[in-house]
Backbone as ProteinMPNN parsed JSONL, in Angstrom:
{"seq_chain_A": "XXXXXXXXXXXXXXXXXXXXXXXXXXXXXXXXXXXXXXXXXXXXXXXXXXXXXXXXXXXXXXXXXXXXXXXXXXXXXXXXXXXXXXXXXXXXXXXXXXXXXXXXXXXXXXXXXXXXXXXXXXXXXXXXXXXXXXXXXXXX", "coords_chain_A": {"N_chain_A": [[0.815, -1.189, 0.0], [1.978, 1.222, 0.743], [3.793, 1.588, -1.331], [2.076, 2.032, -3.504], [0.842, 4.42, -2.73], [3.096, 6.119, -2.706], [3.781, 6.046, -5.429], [1.543, 7.294, -6.471], [1.79, 9.854, -5.471], [4.015, 10.948, -6.794], [3.307, 11.65, -9.591], [1.454, 13.667, -8.911], [3.056, 15.542, -7.608], [4.773, 16.285, -9.696], [2.918, 17.432, -11.441], [2.066, 19.631, -9.912], [4.452, 21.07, -9.782], [4.687, 21.969, -12.384], [2.714, 23.811, -12.648], [1.511, 27.189, -12.45], [2.15, 30.708, -12.955], [2.917, 31.872, -16.158], [5.195, 34.024, -17.531], [6.139, 36.25, -20.101], [8.415, 38.249, -22.019], [7.671, 40.903, -24.194], [7.89, 42.894, -27.188], [7.375, 46.43, -27.086], [5.933, 49.58, -28.077], [6.919, 53.04, -28.374], [5.249, 55.743, -26.83], [4.919, 58.754, -28.108], [5.856, 61.729, -26.607], [7.535, 63.823, -26.534], [9.926, 65.952, -28.23], [11.328, 65.647, -31.579], [13.934, 66.31, -31.641], [16.863, 66.874, -29.681], [19.116, 68.456, -27.462], [22.132, 67.742, -25.886], [24.645, 67.664, -23.253], [26.887, 66.03, -23.677], [29.884, 63.956, -23.539], [29.561, 61.976, -21.624], [27.162, 59.973, -19.791], [23.948, 59.802, -21.294], [20.534, 60.148, -20.751], [17.624, 58.709, -21.905], [14.275, 59.261, -21.754], [11.368, 57.441, -21.991], [8.001, 56.69, -22.73], [6.234, 53.77, -22.633], [3.852, 52.479, -24.97], [0.708, 51.052, -24.335], [-0.391, 47.929, -25.27], [-2.038, 45.911, -24.498], [-4.202, 44.953, -21.821], [-2.891, 43.207, -20.225], [-0.251, 43.868, -20.207], [2.731, 44.712, -18.447], [5.231, 45.917, -16.141], [7.276, 47.618, -17.648], [10.393, 48.024, -19.403], [13.519, 49.245, -20.705], [16.034, 49.09, -23.253], [19.075, 50.071, -24.647], [21.212, 50.195, -27.425], [24.18, 50.298, -29.452], [23.938, 50.68, -32.976], [25.89, 50.305, -34.79], [26.118, 51.92, -36.92], [27.269, 54.895, -37.724], [27.176, 56.006, -35.051], [24.554, 55.767, -34.294], [21.827, 54.751, -32.184], [19.884, 52.047, -31.001], [16.808, 51.891, -29.527], [15.031, 49.783, -27.518], [11.968, 48.733, -26.276], [10.506, 46.757, -23.786], [7.805, 44.88, -22.473], [6.323, 43.033, -19.814], [4.278, 40.201, -20.002], [1.942, 38.313, -18.412], [0.416, 35.122, -18.029], [-1.588, 34.986, -16.093], [-2.713, 37.491, -16.14], [-3.936, 37.799, -18.575], [-6.67, 37.575, -18.844], [-7.697, 39.969, -17.985], [-9.98, 42.604, -17.19], [-9.918, 45.265, -17.975], [-9.395, 47.344, -20.805], [-7.137, 48.767, -21.259], [-3.919, 50.074, -20.214], [-1.724, 52.103, -18.266], [1.482, 53.624, -18.337], [4.257, 55.077, -16.686], [7.14, 57.035, -17.583], [10.033, 55.244, -18.622], [13.559, 54.829, -18.232], [16.456, 54.891, -20.282], [19.955, 54.622, -20.607], [22.972, 55.746, -22.167], [26.356, 56.261, -23.294], [27.855, 59.199, -24.645], [30.362, 60.783, -26.654], [32.302, 63.757, -25.781], [32.487, 65.573, -27.918], [30.299, 64.951, -29.65], [28.926, 64.06, -32.766], [25.946, 64.428, -34.76], [23.617, 62.222, -33.367], [21.46, 59.552, -33.802], [18.635, 58.264, -32.197], [16.897, 55.408, -32.498], [13.642, 54.123, -32.606], [10.563, 52.257, -32.048], [7.293, 53.247, -32.933], [3.828, 53.66, -33.102], [3.56, 51.665, -35.096], [5.529, 52.265, -36.884], [8.893, 53.45, -37.624], [10.543, 55.573, -35.402], [12.506, 58.546, -34.808], [14.893, 60.074, -32.733], [16.771, 62.872, -32.716], [19.92, 63.649, -31.622], [22.076, 66.231, -30.549], [25.204, 67.626, -29.485], [26.184, 70.126, -27.173], [27.743, 70.783, -25.044], [26.777, 72.069, -22.747], [24.102, 71.607, -22.108], [21.473, 69.846, -20.267], [21.736, 66.304, -19.568], [19.597, 64.669, -20.519], [16.784, 63.451, -22.348], [13.474, 63.398, -23.717], [11.389, 61.134, -25.274]], "CA_chain_A": [[0.0, 0.0, 0.0], [2.869, 2.377, 0.796], [4.357, 1.777, -2.666], [1.035, 2.638, -4.341], [0.696, 5.805, -2.312], [4.284, 6.827, -3.173], [3.663, 6.191, -6.879], [0.472, 8.253, -6.745], [2.251, 11.19, -5.1], [5.004, 11.438, -7.751], [2.675, 12.444, -10.647], [0.834, 14.859, -8.332], [4.128, 16.507, -7.363], [5.209, 16.775, -11.004], [1.862, 18.319, -11.951], [2.105, 20.866, -9.137], [5.661, 21.813, -10.144], [4.495, 22.557, -13.703], [1.66, 24.828, -12.582], [1.954, 28.523, -12.069], [2.001, 31.771, -13.928], [3.97, 31.977, -17.156], [5.378, 35.405, -17.972], [7.073, 36.426, -21.198], [8.667, 39.625, -22.429], [7.299, 41.159, -25.581], [8.235, 44.261, -27.576], [6.369, 47.489, -26.985], [6.262, 50.776, -28.837], [6.986, 54.285, -27.615], [4.185, 56.741, -26.954], [5.719, 59.97, -28.275], [5.378, 62.889, -25.859], [8.552, 64.871, -26.622], [10.331, 66.478, -29.53], [12.174, 64.771, -32.395], [15.293, 66.808, -31.523], [17.27, 67.127, -28.307], [20.508, 68.838, -27.304], [22.687, 67.244, -24.626], [25.984, 68.177, -22.987], [27.913, 65.144, -24.225], [30.982, 63.635, -22.651], [29.147, 61.079, -20.539], [25.897, 59.29, -20.016], [22.736, 60.508, -21.689], [19.354, 59.371, -20.388], [16.447, 58.874, -22.765], [13.04, 58.903, -21.056], [10.385, 57.018, -22.983], [6.797, 56.102, -22.159], [5.742, 52.693, -23.494], [2.434, 52.404, -25.307], [0.101, 49.827, -23.828], [-1.108, 47.221, -26.328], [-2.955, 44.953, -23.892], [-4.347, 45.17, -20.383], [-2.0, 42.27, -19.543], [1.107, 44.406, -20.222], [3.179, 45.101, -17.119], [6.665, 46.021, -15.872], [8.066, 48.033, -18.807], [11.812, 48.329, -19.267], [14.085, 49.569, -22.012], [17.422, 48.756, -23.509], [19.584, 50.868, -25.758], [22.488, 49.647, -27.875], [24.702, 50.871, -30.694], [23.552, 49.964, -34.191], [27.077, 50.104, -35.62], [26.038, 52.83, -38.051], [27.431, 56.321, -37.452], [26.815, 56.436, -33.701], [23.125, 55.594, -34.024], [21.468, 53.88, -31.072], [18.577, 51.403, -31.117], [16.103, 51.817, -28.253], [14.022, 48.722, -27.527], [11.126, 48.689, -25.082], [9.902, 45.455, -23.524], [6.87, 44.774, -21.356], [6.092, 41.659, -19.379], [2.891, 39.763, -20.087], [1.791, 37.073, -17.658], [-0.824, 34.405, -18.326], [-2.623, 35.272, -15.096], [-3.318, 38.793, -16.422], [-4.504, 37.853, -19.916], [-8.127, 37.697, -18.772], [-8.046, 41.194, -17.273], [-11.199, 43.203, -17.741], [-9.661, 46.588, -18.527], [-8.862, 47.293, -22.17], [-5.93, 49.577, -21.407], [-3.077, 50.285, -19.051], [-0.901, 53.303, -18.429], [2.819, 53.529, -17.787], [5.084, 56.263, -16.622], [8.338, 56.933, -18.412], [11.174, 54.432, -18.201], [14.78, 55.495, -18.677], [17.59, 54.155, -20.843], [21.132, 55.484, -20.657], [24.144, 55.345, -22.94], [27.383, 57.303, -23.26], [28.217, 59.899, -25.881], [31.607, 61.535, -26.475], [32.133, 65.193, -25.542], [32.275, 66.25, -29.193], [29.514, 64.019, -30.47], [28.221, 64.552, -33.94], [24.542, 64.056, -34.627], [23.343, 60.836, -32.998], [20.043, 59.212, -33.916], [18.086, 57.187, -31.383], [15.867, 54.795, -33.335], [12.68, 53.406, -31.78], [9.295, 51.905, -32.71], [6.12, 53.962, -32.455], [2.69, 53.69, -34.024], [3.753, 50.743, -36.196], [6.596, 52.735, -37.769], [10.151, 53.77, -36.967], [10.702, 56.962, -34.989], [13.892, 58.966, -34.64], [15.225, 61.195, -31.873], [18.057, 63.391, -33.173], [20.682, 64.268, -30.544], [23.289, 66.99, -30.83], [25.912, 67.963, -28.254], [26.654, 71.505, -27.111], [28.642, 70.952, -23.908], [26.197, 72.731, -21.568], [22.708, 71.224, -21.844], [21.312, 68.662, -19.404], [21.955, 65.051, -20.275], [18.419, 63.805, -20.64], [15.822, 63.783, -23.388], [12.231, 62.653, -23.638], [10.755, 60.771, -26.552]], "C_chain_A": [[0.87, 1.269, 0.0], [3.474, 2.659, -0.573], [3.34, 2.432, -3.595], [0.85, 4.106, -4.005], [1.877, 6.638, -2.808], [4.223, 7.05, -4.677], [2.583, 7.203, -7.251], [0.925, 9.672, -6.447], [3.24, 11.772, -6.105], [4.339, 12.21, -8.896], [2.021, 13.717, -10.114], [1.89, 15.936, -8.082], [4.633, 17.095, -8.677], [4.187, 17.737, -11.592], [1.914, 19.659, -11.234], [3.326, 21.704, -9.506], [5.503, 22.507, -11.492], [3.447, 23.66, -13.724], [2.268, 26.175, -12.223], [1.803, 29.485, -13.227], [3.191, 31.768, -14.877], [4.024, 33.41, -17.64], [6.401, 35.44, -19.097], [7.274, 37.914, -21.454], [8.27, 39.772, -23.881], [7.635, 42.602, -25.915], [7.057, 45.205, -27.409], [6.846, 48.682, -27.804], [6.276, 51.991, -27.924], [5.741, 55.118, -27.875], [4.894, 58.095, -26.966], [5.071, 61.132, -27.522], [6.343, 64.058, -25.96], [8.807, 65.296, -28.054], [11.176, 65.452, -30.275], [13.637, 65.191, -32.304], [15.609, 67.114, -30.061], [18.75, 67.474, -28.292], [20.973, 68.396, -25.927], [24.107, 67.783, -24.46], [27.059, 67.323, -23.652], [29.013, 64.888, -23.202], [30.597, 62.747, -21.493], [27.817, 60.438, -20.839], [24.776, 60.255, -20.401], [21.565, 59.593, -21.352], [18.209, 59.718, -21.33], [15.243, 58.378, -21.973], [11.97, 58.609, -22.095], [9.201, 56.373, -22.265], [6.286, 55.021, -23.098], [4.247, 52.834, -23.766], [1.912, 51.054, -24.836], [-0.708, 49.173, -24.94], [-2.169, 46.288, -25.77], [-3.054, 45.237, -22.407], [-3.46, 44.228, -19.591], [-0.561, 42.772, -19.511], [1.48, 44.937, -18.843], [4.697, 45.274, -17.14], [7.499, 46.433, -17.083], [9.522, 48.289, -18.448], [12.337, 48.66, -20.656], [15.549, 49.206, -22.045], [17.869, 49.601, -24.689], [20.965, 50.336, -26.123], [22.882, 50.275, -29.201], [24.272, 50.023, -31.88], [24.761, 49.64, -35.05], [27.1, 51.02, -36.822], [26.128, 54.268, -37.566], [27.006, 56.797, -36.081], [25.346, 56.305, -33.379], [22.913, 54.58, -32.907], [20.07, 53.319, -31.302], [17.981, 51.299, -29.718], [14.999, 50.78, -28.382], [13.284, 48.725, -26.198], [10.52, 47.299, -24.985], [8.895, 45.609, -22.389], [6.717, 43.304, -21.019], [4.6, 41.376, -19.511], [2.799, 38.402, -19.4], [0.434, 36.449, -17.962], [-1.94, 34.772, -17.358], [-3.339, 36.59, -15.373], [-4.051, 38.846, -17.759], [-6.023, 37.971, -19.917], [-8.578, 38.971, -18.097], [-9.192, 41.906, -17.973], [-10.964, 44.565, -18.374], [-9.025, 46.46, -19.912], [-7.572, 48.092, -22.314], [-5.141, 49.606, -20.109], [-2.281, 51.546, -19.3], [0.431, 53.084, -17.742], [3.396, 54.918, -17.654], [6.302, 56.05, -17.508], [9.346, 55.979, -17.779], [12.411, 55.065, -18.828], [15.819, 54.507, -19.187], [18.765, 55.118, -20.905], [22.21, 54.882, -21.547], [25.119, 56.512, -22.93], [27.599, 57.903, -24.637], [29.519, 60.655, -25.63], [31.328, 63.028, -26.308], [31.824, 65.943, -26.827], [31.457, 65.346, -30.111], [28.901, 64.74, -31.661], [26.752, 64.221, -33.772], [24.404, 62.554, -34.351], [21.845, 60.613, -33.131], [19.71, 58.081, -32.964], [16.866, 56.678, -32.134], [14.951, 53.981, -32.437], [11.416, 53.113, -32.588], [8.154, 52.698, -32.075], [5.033, 53.93, -33.514], [2.845, 52.784, -35.224], [4.83, 51.173, -37.177], [7.868, 52.962, -36.952], [10.181, 55.251, -36.649], [12.169, 57.265, -34.761], [13.96, 60.145, -33.686], [16.628, 61.628, -32.271], [18.742, 64.137, -32.041], [21.842, 65.061, -31.112], [23.902, 67.375, -29.489], [26.376, 69.413, -28.3], [27.552, 71.771, -25.912], [28.01, 71.549, -22.665], [24.789, 72.236, -21.203], [22.631, 70.047, -20.869], [21.447, 67.393, -20.221], [20.749, 64.12, -20.217], [17.482, 64.367, -21.701], [14.58, 62.932, -23.18], [11.707, 62.393, -25.041], [9.255, 60.947, -26.367]], "O_chain_A": [[0.541, 2.257, -0.656], [3.653, 3.818, -0.949], [3.703, 3.297, -4.392], [0.715, 4.94, -4.9], [1.679, 7.756, -3.285], [4.575, 8.128, -5.155], [2.712, 7.897, -8.26], [0.481, 10.607, -7.113], [3.298, 12.992, -6.254], [4.756, 13.336, -9.17], [2.032, 14.743, -10.794], [1.638, 17.116, -8.323], [4.894, 18.296, -8.751], [4.559, 18.752, -12.18], [1.818, 20.709, -11.87], [3.238, 22.931, -9.538], [6.129, 23.542, -11.72], [3.313, 24.368, -14.722], [3.402, 26.262, -11.752], [1.384, 29.116, -14.324], [4.339, 31.672, -14.444], [3.023, 33.953, -18.106], [7.412, 34.739, -19.047], [6.408, 38.733, -21.143], [8.502, 38.88, -24.697], [7.665, 43.451, -25.024], [5.899, 44.82, -27.572], [8.017, 48.772, -28.172], [5.708, 51.966, -26.831], [5.245, 55.185, -29.0], [5.413, 58.53, -25.938], [3.912, 61.478, -27.754], [6.022, 65.165, -25.527], [8.013, 65.033, -28.958], [11.68, 64.502, -29.677], [14.504, 64.498, -32.837], [14.744, 67.553, -29.303], [19.546, 66.871, -29.012], [20.302, 68.641, -24.925], [24.7, 68.295, -25.411], [28.051, 67.862, -24.143], [29.064, 65.518, -22.146], [31.266, 62.771, -20.459], [27.392, 60.365, -21.991], [24.685, 61.371, -19.889], [21.605, 58.396, -21.639], [17.876, 60.888, -21.518], [15.194, 57.217, -21.568], [11.7, 59.43, -22.972], [9.377, 55.608, -21.317], [5.938, 55.314, -24.242], [3.481, 53.255, -22.899], [2.604, 50.041, -24.933], [-1.614, 49.795, -25.495], [-3.099, 45.91, -26.482], [-2.095, 45.711, -21.798], [-3.287, 44.426, -18.389], [0.279, 42.161, -18.849], [0.654, 45.536, -18.154], [5.363, 44.816, -18.068], [8.359, 45.663, -17.511], [9.84, 48.713, -17.337], [11.68, 48.388, -21.66], [16.205, 49.041, -21.017], [17.102, 49.814, -25.628], [21.786, 50.059, -25.249], [22.033, 50.724, -29.971], [24.244, 48.795, -31.798], [24.679, 48.796, -35.942], [27.995, 50.921, -37.66], [25.149, 54.803, -37.045], [26.508, 57.916, -35.961], [24.921, 56.695, -32.291], [23.719, 53.67, -32.714], [19.175, 54.038, -31.747], [18.575, 50.692, -28.828], [14.134, 50.886, -29.252], [13.898, 48.721, -25.131], [10.076, 46.733, -25.985], [9.115, 46.381, -21.456], [6.96, 42.436, -21.858], [3.766, 42.215, -19.169], [3.499, 37.46, -19.772], [-0.564, 37.15, -18.13], [-3.104, 34.861, -17.751], [-4.455, 36.795, -14.894], [-4.72, 39.836, -18.052], [-6.603, 38.426, -20.903], [-9.729, 39.063, -17.672], [-9.348, 41.819, -19.191], [-11.741, 44.98, -19.234], [-8.213, 45.565, -20.151], [-6.971, 48.094, -23.389], [-5.632, 49.214, -19.051], [-2.18, 52.004, -20.438], [0.505, 52.439, -16.696], [3.062, 55.822, -18.419], [6.46, 54.988, -18.111], [9.487, 55.921, -16.557], [12.315, 55.757, -19.842], [16.032, 53.441, -18.61], [18.591, 56.295, -21.22], [22.336, 53.663, -21.658], [24.741, 57.633, -22.59], [27.536, 57.213, -25.655], [29.757, 61.12, -24.515], [30.246, 63.505, -26.652], [30.991, 66.849, -26.832], [31.886, 65.021, -31.218], [28.427, 65.872, -31.559], [26.357, 63.763, -32.7], [25.012, 61.729, -35.034], [21.05, 61.403, -32.622], [20.406, 57.067, -32.921], [15.918, 57.425, -32.375], [15.429, 53.225, -31.592], [11.225, 53.655, -33.677], [8.057, 52.807, -30.853], [5.302, 54.152, -34.695], [2.312, 53.096, -36.289], [5.03, 50.516, -38.2], [7.908, 52.7, -35.749], [9.886, 56.088, -37.503], [12.977, 56.361, -34.547], [13.189, 61.098, -33.804], [17.571, 60.843, -32.177], [18.221, 65.137, -31.548], [22.511, 64.617, -32.045], [23.204, 67.442, -28.477], [26.891, 69.88, -29.316], [28.074, 72.877, -25.772], [28.642, 71.544, -21.608], [24.345, 72.444, -20.073], [23.616, 69.336, -20.672], [21.287, 67.416, -21.441], [20.874, 62.936, -19.904], [17.401, 65.576, -21.919], [14.632, 61.878, -22.545], [11.598, 63.296, -25.871], [8.486, 60.706, -27.297]]}, "name": "protein", "num_of_chains": 1, "seq": "XXXXXXXXXXXXXXXXXXXXXXXXXXXXXXXXXXXXXXXXXXXXXXXXXXXXXXXXXXXXXXXXXXXXXXXXXXXXXXXXXXXXXXXXXXXXXXXXXXXXXXXXXXXXXXXXXXXXXXXXXXXXXXXXXXXXXXXXXXXX"}
């Protein structure tokens, strides 16, 4: 009887271990609230503030990443949101996010730098120039 009980508990334990919420990251787009041009001081980190657009009421925990494209100092800004199975049945059709920040370094004498991002199903561009005195943050 003990062997039967032990054998019955193994599948139950395996089933319980496989249960739970599954969360995945998915791309999001920027909700444009700023200008297409920004002047920064240069010579250090620049922070880009971007507000993700909400595509589903299950979207949560936005974050961003910025990396060099390898083309003339351009930077690719990618926004990700987390979507969890437990939230997919949410009743609200929308969500709102505050701005999230991405940082990268620019040289003191930077030429024009483009930050490339997705918005409204198309590609958006934030054009950065350096003047040595401006604050080091921009808003998309």
